[in-house]
N, C-alpha and C positions, 0 to 999 in steps of 0.2 A: 771315881764314878759318883754321880749325884745320888742322893737318897731318893727312894721311890715312894711315891704316894699314889692314891687312887687315880689321880689325873694323868699319871704316867703310863697306866695300863694300856696296852695295845691288843685289841682282840684279834686273834688269828682265826679266820673262818674255818679252816681245815677242810680237807677233801677226803671223803671216805674211800675213794679209789684214786689211783695215780693217773689222773687225767693229764692231757697235754693241750696246750694252745700256742699259737704262733702269731707274732707281729712282724710283718715284712715291709720294710721301708723302701720306697721307689722314688727315684728322681724322674722328672719330666724333661725330655730333651726335644729340641726342635727337629722336625723330620728332615730338614735340609741342612742346617748348619751343624747339628749335633751338639750345640751348646745348650746350657740349661734354659728352661722356659719357666717363667714365674706366673704360670696360669693355673696353678692347682685349685684356686678358689672356684674357677669355672667347673672343674671336674667334681669337686666336693658339692657344689650347688646342684649339679645334675642328680646326685644320689640322695641329697637331703640328709635327714637324720638317719644315717645308716650305720648300724653297729659294726659293719665289716669294712667301712671305708672312712678313714680319719684324716684330719688335717694335722700338720706338724709345724715345727718352728718356722720354717721357711716356705715361701709360696711356690717353691720348685719341687715340693715333696708331698707325696700322699703315702698313707700307710694302709696296707691290707691286713685285716685281722680275722682270725678264725673264731668260731665259737668254742665251747668246751668239748674236746674230742677224747675218744677212748684210746686212740693210738695214732701213729704217724700216718698211716694210709688215710684215715678219716680226716686228719688235719690237712693233708695234701689235697684231697678231693674238695674240701671246703675252700682252700685257697684257689684252686683251679677254677671253681665256679665263679668266685668273685673276680678273678683276673680276667675271665672272658668278657664280663660286663665292663670292667674298667678299661680294657684295651679298646673296646669299641668306642667308648666316649673319648678317650685320649686321641685316638687316630682320627676321629671326626674333627678334631681341632688341630690337625697337622702336627701332632707330637707322637713320641714313642715312650714306652716305659724303659727305664734303665736301672740296673742295680749293681753297684760295687761300693766298696768302702768310701771311695772318693771319685770324683769326676776327673778324667785325665788332664783337662786343660782349663776348665772353668775357674773363674776367680770369685772370691767371696764378696768383693766390694760392689758387685752389680746385682747381688741377690736381695730380694725383698722379704721383709718380715711379715709373717701372718699376723693379722689384726686380732689380738687377744691379750687381755691384761697380764696373764701369767708369762707370756712370751716377752712382752714389753718390760716387765719387771726383771726378767732374767737378763736381758740385754743391758738394762739400766745398771744392774749390779756388776755384771761380768765384763762389760765394755768390749774392748778389742778381742779378747779371747772368746767371748760369746758370739761375736759376729763371725769369728773364724769357723764356726761349727758347720762347715760345708761337708757333712759326712752322713753316711747311711749305714744301717745295721739291721740285724735280725735278732729278735728277742723270743726266747722259748720259755714258756711257763709249764711247770710240772706240779701237779697237786700233791700235797703232803698232808698227812692226817692230823698232825699235832704240832703246836708251836715249839714244844720242847725238842723236836727233831731238827728244826730249821737251821739253827746256827751251827750245830755239829756237822750237818750235811754240807752247808756252804763252806765251812773251813776245810773239810776234807776234799770237796770238789775242786778247790784251788790247786790240788796236785795235778789235775788234768787241764788246768788253764792253758798251758802252752800247746797242748794237743789241739784244743778247740780253736785257739786263735790261729795257729799255723795252718790248719785245714781250711779255714775260711778266709785267710788273708787275701785281700783284693784291693789294696790301696797303695800301690807303689808310687803313684803320681801325686803331685801337688802343684796346681797352677801351671801345668805344662812341664814341670821338672821331675825327673826321676829322683826320688828322695834317698834311694838306697835301702829303704825299708820295704818289707813285705806288707806291713800294716802300719801306714802312717796315721790312719784313723784312730787307732787305739792310743797312740801317743798324743794326738790332738785332743781327744775327748777328755783325757784325764786332767787337763788343765782347768776344767771347771771345778769350783771349790768343793762340791760334794760328790764328784765323780771319781772313778778309778777303782782300785782294789778295795774290797771290803775289809773292815777290821775283823780279826779272827776271834770273835766272841764264841763262847761255848754254851751260854744259856740265854734264854729269851729275856730274862731279867736284865742282863747286861745290855741287850739291844734296846730294851725299853728305856733304860737309863741314858743311853747314848742319844736316843731321839729326844728325850726330855731336855737334855743339855743343849742339843741343837736348836730346839724351839725357844728355850729360855734365853739363849744368847742371840737370837734373831738370825741364825744361819739359815734355818728353814722355817716355813709356816705350815707346811704339810709334809707328811711322810713320803709322798711320791717325789719330793725334791731331793731325797737321798738317791743319787744316781749311780750307785755302785755297779761294777761290772757283773756281779751276782748279788741279788738283793731279795729280801722277803717281799712278797706282795700280800699283806695281811688280809685285805678285803676280799681277795680271790682265793685265799688259802693255798698259795703256790710259792715255789721258789722260781724267781725269774732270772734266767741266764742271758746276759746282755754282752757277752764277750765277742760275738761274731761280727766281723765285717759284713757289709752287704753281700748277698749271695745272688749270683746272676742267673741261675737256672733251677728248675724244679728238682732235677735229679740230685744235685748237691744239697739243696735245701732239705729234701727228705732224709738224706744220709745224716746230716748234722742234727736234725730233729730227733731221729732215732737214737743217735749216740747220746744226746743229752738226756733223753727220756730214760734210756738204759742206765746211764751213770747214776742218776739221782735215785731211781728205783732200787738199784743195787745197794747204794749206801743206806737207803731207808730200811731195806730188808736186813742188812748187816746190823743196824742198830736194834731192830726187833729181836735179833738172835742173841743180843747181849755183847756183841763184838765192839771193841774200841776202834774208832775210825782213825785212819792215818792222817797226820798233819805234818806240815813243814814250817820252819821258822819264817816269819814274814819277809826277812831279807832274801831268802831263797825264792819265795813266791814272786817277789818284786823283780828279781833278776830273771826268772823264767819268763815273766811277761815281756820284759825288754828283749830277751833273746828270741822269743817267738815273733815279736813285732819286727825285729831287725832281720832275722835270717829265715823266718818261715819254716818250711819243711826241712831246711838244712840246720836247724837249731840243735845244738847239744844242750840238753836240759838237765837240771838237777832233779834227782828222783826222790830224795828222802832227807831226813834230818841228819843223816850221816854223810851228806854231801857227795853221794855217788852220782855219776853222770852217765848219760846215754843219748844217742841220736833219737830225736823225737819220733821219727817214723819207725824205728826199731821197737821202741817202747809201745807205740800205738798198736803194733801187731799183737803184742801180748794182751793189751787192754781189750781189743776186739775179741780175742779168743776167750778171755775171762767173762765177757758179757754175753756170750752166745746163749746160755740158759735163760738169762733175763729177757733177751730179745724174743726167744720162743714163747715165753709166757706173755709178752706184750704184743705178739703178732707183728713184729717188725724185723724178722730175720733178713729178708731181702734188702731192706733199706740199710740195716746195719752193715751187711756185707758190702754194700756199695761205698761205704766210707773208704775202703782200701783202694777204690778206683781213683780217688783224688790224688794221692801221691803218684799213682801209676800214670795218670794222664796229665798231671801237672795242676797245681793249684791255680786259682784265678790270677794271682799276681804274676805267676810264671807265664801263663797263657797271654796275659796282656803285654808283657815285655816281648814275648815272641812275635806277636802281631805287629808291634811297633817296629821291631827290627826288620820284619819282612816287608814293611811299607815305608822304609827309609825315615822312620821317626814320625810318621803322620799319625797323630793321636786321634784324629777323627776316625781312622780305621779301627782303633781300639774300641771306640764307642760303637761303631757298626757291629763289631764282633760280639760285644756284650749284649746289645739289643737282640742280635740274632740268637744268642744262647737262650734267651727267655722264650723264644719261639720254639726252639728244639725241645 
């Protein structure tokens, strides 16, 4: 680790209460063909400089963002309000909003890059892999009071990585082919040089040293180029969870936000009580990510440093029970309870495959179903 000087210090804003915020990425699809549409610039222009509607790497994507919210219900209300306006603008241009980790049949080589220097630099550096990033996700921010809590919470939260990925997995298709994975998006995204699993640091000093090394060697110019699946967001005073595939409907979105909020607040409170947070070796964490991406809700995951294993849905039941008191304190009991509906009704990757089978492999029907879910 590099030696630290004053230039390496990273100020963490801190949040005096455990706030929550959500970033929800959507693709634009043509109302008739159901293929992707590269007309996001028109939608963004309609809203102007709006803190709730953002552009992204590709011109087929817009991002809907909440403000700083107290709990899941407030965040969902915020999203609903923005979505109503966005849908009107999108539909007036003969498009629909669509969200999943990947599009069932679109191809990367027909997509257009958003005109911005940072996106151009990303593609210049990453080339073919950067152009392949035809993926969508959901990011959840949770406020944390102090920088010294951030890295222990992130390292401990990795134990629940497979639960979060399996529940949200929605990217079985790639360019019209069933990949055999529940989440092909998570496998694609980790190919970028600063993406993937975070290093399991235990102190903020270690993270500052890492960022200093990354900047000195020219790997990044700014801290937001650290694209870990879970990362600190120092200027917001949050931990940002970026594990999720794109989520196709508000009900599941609320469930996953509540679960994330409860998990981080639970770990935060355990730190305050003086408890040591559980961690696993990096090789177990890496294997769990792959198992969840490959098998989704059928994954048998590694539970601890002693290499004990269990079906992810069985372990999820115990996690939800343990988090009930936290959910009551955060006002998200109903949303947390609805997490259990995802395995019961089928995760998105399972529903998509079911629709394709019912329509003789017609992947336009899968897009139809996903568009309809957002309405429901």
